[in-house]
C-alpha positions in Angstrom: -46.8 59.7 6.8 -49.3 58.5 9.4 -50.1 55.4 7.2 -46.4 54.5 7.0 -45.7 55.3 10.7 -43.4 58.2 9.9 -42.8 61.3 11.9 -42.1 64.8 10.4 -38.8 66.2 11.6 -39.6 69.9 11.8 -35.9 70.9 12.3 -35.1 69.4 8.9 -38.2 70.6 7.1 -38.5 73.8 5.0 -41.8 75.3 3.8 -41.7 77.1 0.5 -44.5 78.9 -1.2 -44.1 79.4 -5.0 -46.0 81.9 -7.0 -46.1 85.4 -8.5 -45.5 88.4 -6.2 -49.2 89.4 -6.3 -50.2 85.8 -5.4 -47.8 85.5 -2.5 -48.9 88.9 -1.2 -52.4 87.7 -0.8 -51.3 85.0 1.6 -51.2 86.4 5.1 -51.0 83.7 7.7 -48.7 84.4 10.6 -48.8 80.8 11.7 -46.8 79.7 8.7 -43.0 80.2 8.7 -41.8 80.1 5.1 -38.4 80.2 3.5 -37.4 82.2 0.4 -35.6 79.2 -1.2 -35.1 75.5 -0.6 -32.9 72.8 -2.0 -34.6 69.7 -3.5 -32.6 67.0 -5.2 -29.6 69.2 -5.0 -31.3 72.0 -6.9 -32.3 75.3 -5.3 -35.8 76.5 -5.8 -36.9 80.0 -4.9 -40.4 81.4 -4.3 -40.6 83.0 -7.8 -38.8 80.3 -9.7 -36.1 82.7 -10.9 -33.4 80.1 -9.8 -31.2 83.0 -8.8 -29.9 81.2 -5.7 -29.1 78.2 -7.9 -27.2 80.2 -10.4 -25.2 82.1 -7.8 -24.3 78.7 -6.1 -23.1 77.4 -9.5 -21.0 80.6 -10.0 -19.3 80.2 -6.6 -18.8 76.4 -7.0 -17.7 76.3 -10.6 -16.1 79.7 -11.3 -14.7 80.1 -7.9 -13.3 76.6 -7.5 -13.6 73.9 -10.2 -12.7 76.1 -13.2 -9.9 77.8 -11.3 -8.5 74.4 -10.4 -8.9 73.2 -14.0 -6.9 76.2 -15.3 -4.1 75.3 -12.9 -3.7 71.8 -14.4 -4.6 72.5 -18.0 -1.0 73.4 -19.1 0.1 69.9 -18.2 -2.7 68.1 -20.1 -3.7 67.7 -23.7 -7.0 69.2 -25.0 -8.8 65.8 -25.1 -8.0 65.1 -21.4 -9.0 68.7 -20.5 -12.3 68.2 -22.2 -13.0 64.9 -20.5 -12.3 66.3 -17.1 -14.3 69.5 -17.8 -17.3 67.5 -19.1 -17.5 64.9 -16.4 -16.7 67.0 -13.3 -17.7 70.6 -14.2 -20.0 70.7 -17.1 -22.2 67.9 -15.7 -23.1 70.3 -12.8 -23.9 73.1 -15.2 -26.0 70.6 -17.3 -27.9 69.1 -14.3 -31.7 69.8 -14.5 -30.9 72.3 -17.3 -34.5 72.1 -18.7 -35.5 74.2 -15.7 -33.3 77.1 -17.1 -35.6 77.5 -20.1 -37.1 81.0 -20.4 -35.2 82.3 -17.4 -34.6 86.1 -17.2 -31.8 87.3 -19.4 -29.7 88.2 -16.4 -29.7 84.6 -15.2 -28.9 83.2 -18.6 -26.0 85.6 -18.9 -24.5 84.3 -15.7 -24.8 80.7 -16.9 -23.2 81.7 -20.2 -20.3 83.2 -18.3 -19.7 79.9 -16.5 -19.9 77.9 -19.8 -17.6 80.4 -21.6 -15.0 80.4 -18.9 -15.0 76.6 -18.8 -14.7 76.4 -22.6 -11.8 78.8 -22.7 -10.0 76.9 -19.9 -10.3 73.6 -21.8 -8.7 75.0 -25.0 -6.3 77.3 -23.1 -7.7 80.4 -24.7 -7.4 83.9 -23.3 -10.5 85.5 -21.7 -10.8 88.0 -24.6 -11.1 85.3 -27.3 -14.4 84.9 -29.3 -16.4 82.1 -27.7 -18.5 80.8 -30.6 -15.6 79.0 -32.5 -14.5 77.5 -29.2 -17.9 76.0 -28.5 -18.0 74.7 -32.0 -14.6 73.0 -31.6 -15.8 71.3 -28.4 -19.2 70.4 -29.9 -20.9 72.1 -27.0 -24.4 73.6 -27.4 -25.0 77.0 -25.9 -26.9 77.2 -22.6 -30.3 78.1 -24.2 -29.8 75.5 -27.0 -28.9 72.8 -24.5 -32.0 73.5 -22.5 -34.2 73.3 -25.5 -32.5 70.1 -26.7 -33.2 68.5 -23.3 -36.9 69.5 -23.4 -37.3 68.2 -27.0 -35.5 65.0 -26.3 -37.6 64.3 -23.3 -40.8 65.1 -25.2 -39.8 62.8 -28.1 -39.0 60.0 -25.7 -42.4 60.4 -24.0 -44.2 60.4 -27.3 -42.4 57.3 -28.7 -42.3 55.2 -25.5 -45.4 56.6 -23.6 -43.1 56.6 -20.5 -43.1 58.0 -17.9 -46.9 57.8 -17.8 -47.2 60.9 -15.5 -45.7 63.0 -18.3 -47.4 61.2 -21.2 -50.8 61.9 -19.6 -50.0 65.6 -19.8 -49.2 65.6 -23.5 -51.8 66.2 -26.2 -51.1 65.5 -29.9 -53.2 67.4 -32.4 -53.3 65.6 -35.7 -52.3 67.6 -38.8 -55.0 69.2 -40.8 -53.5 68.1 -44.1 -50.8 65.7 -45.3 -48.3 68.6 -45.8 -48.7 70.0 -42.2 -47.1 68.8 -39.0 -48.6 67.6 -35.7 -48.8 70.1 -32.9 -47.7 68.7 -29.5 -49.0 70.5 -26.5 -47.6 70.0 -23.0 -48.9 72.4 -20.4 -47.6 75.9 -21.4 -45.0 74.5 -23.9 -45.8 74.2 -27.6 -43.6 72.1 -29.8 -43.9 71.3 -33.5 -43.4 67.6 -34.3 -42.7 66.9 -38.0 -44.3 63.6 -39.1 -42.1 63.4 -42.2 -38.6 63.3 -40.7 -39.6 62.7 -37.1 -37.8 65.7 -35.8 -38.7 68.5 -33.5 -38.9 72.2 -34.3 -39.7 74.6 -31.4 -42.7 76.9 -32.3 -43.0 79.0 -29.1 -42.5 78.7 -25.4 -44.8 81.2 -23.7 
């Protein structure tokens, strides 16, 4: 900031420490005023990366407003138009940065599923008690966890084939197969992905 002649505006700056509870407990510096959560690129990060504040914000915005408004106009629209509006205005917010939802606590995933299920039922004009799986199939929507994995695998595939962006490509290590019948193992930080060299498809192995 000094090199670019910039000044830090303390009134618009938040300081967030991210880590495990035991790690954060070791930090005892009264001169630092920290916050429990902060918004960055319109996504709310919290100190333990549970994204609970982000999920609650989505529930209030989508369930409390957008989906309610969609239900009000759905009776006057056909299913295709309903789906277009839901995907562009509502689902896009649920899908934004969805790779960060991978491996979230079950309670948070359940909340996200409630938003998706409510939106899907609103589009097809189905009652709240209707079974959700056939509805998601009819709309060609992946479930929350599947969509998160799809985003991660698509990004990894893009990085492997194009080597861009370089800051991600430099973090990926490809271990060659031990035999002609085995697949390459792609390692990216704490994520492990099986990359099939035969049909150039991804199969998730484990996500610790």
